[in-house]
C-alpha positions in Angstrom: 3.0 2.0 6.4 0.2 2.5 8.8 -2.4 -0.1 9.6 -5.0 1.9 7.7 -2.7 2.1 4.7 -2.3 -1.5 4.9 -6.2 -2.0 5.2 -6.8 0.2 1.9 -4.2 -1.9 0.1 -5.8 -5.2 1.2 -9.4 -4.0 0.3 -8.3 -2.8 -3.3 -5.9 -5.6 -4.3 -7.2 -8.5 -2.2 -3.6 -9.1 -1.0 -3.2 -10.1 2.5 -1.5 -7.3 4.5 -2.8 -7.7 8.0 -3.1 -10.9 10.0 -4.3 -11.9 13.5 -5.3 -9.0 15.7 -4.3 -6.5 13.0 -7.3 -7.6 11.1 -9.5 -5.5 13.3 -8.0 -2.4 11.2 -9.3 -4.0 8.0 -12.7 -4.7 9.2 -12.9 -1.3 10.6 -11.9 0.1 7.3 -14.5 -2.2 5.6 -17.3 -1.0 8.0 -16.4 2.6 7.2 -16.3 1.9 3.5 -19.6 -0.1 3.2 -21.4 1.9 6.1 -22.2 -1.6 7.7 -20.4 -4.4 9.3 -18.8 -6.8 6.9 -18.3 -10.3 8.1 -15.7 -12.9 6.8 -18.1 -15.2 5.0 -19.2 -12.1 2.9 -15.5 -11.6 1.6 -15.9 -15.1 -0.1 -18.7 -13.5 -2.3 -17.5 -12.1 -5.5 -20.4 -9.4 -5.4 -18.9 -8.0 -2.0 -15.4 -8.2 -3.1 -16.1 -6.3 -6.2 -18.0 -3.7 -4.3 -15.1 -3.2 -1.7 -12.7 -2.8 -4.4 -14.9 -0.2 -6.3 -15.4 1.8 -3.1 -11.9 1.6 -1.9 -10.4 2.8 -5.3 -10.2 6.4 -4.5 -8.3 5.7 -1.3 -6.0 3.4 -3.0 -5.4 6.0 -5.8 -4.8 8.8 -2.9 -2.4 6.6 -1.2 -0.4 6.1 -4.5 -0.5 9.7 -5.2 0.9 10.6 -1.7 3.7 7.9 -2.3 4.6 9.5 -5.5 4.6 12.9 -4.0 6.8 11.8 -1.3 9.2 10.3 -3.5 9.5 13.4 -5.5 10.5 15.2 -2.3 12.6 12.6 -0.4 14.1 10.2 -3.2 15.9 12.5 -5.7 16.8 9.4 -7.9 13.3 7.8 -8.0 14.4 5.2 -10.4 18.3 4.6 -10.0 20.8 3.8 -7.5 22.4 7.2 -7.5 21.4 10.7 -7.2 22.0 13.4 -9.9 25.1 14.3 -8.2 26.5 10.8 -8.5 26.1 10.0 -4.7 24.4 7.0 -3.5 20.7 7.6 -2.7 19.5 6.4 0.5 16.0 6.3 2.2 15.6 5.2 5.8 19.0 4.6 7.3 20.7 1.8 5.5 18.9 1.0 2.5 19.8 2.3 -1.2 16.8 3.4 -3.2 16.7 0.9 -6.1 14.2 0.0 -8.7 12.4 -3.0 -7.6 13.7 -5.5 -10.0 17.4 -4.4 -8.9 16.4 -4.6 -5.3 15.3 -8.3 -5.7 18.4 -8.9 -7.7 20.5 -8.2 -4.5 19.4 -11.5 -2.9 
């Protein structure tokens, strides 16, 4: 995930994805989104965060669409442990492609 993608997720969901010096990517994205600098104290205002969410929605949905498109190309199983041929499906080097609920059950 890129810093920009993390900033998009952070702007739309409100979930902290960037910290410390990485926050500059979030504030850069907010400035681009709002056409003016956004300061920390403004993020405590519901009206400002509502506007940020509304303006970041197209970028967030585009990010979700790209992930889905990449899954269709790169992850043949999409929702299960095995590919249609019965072989384990891997993404990256060592991780199996599992539904999220099964992934958490591994720990």
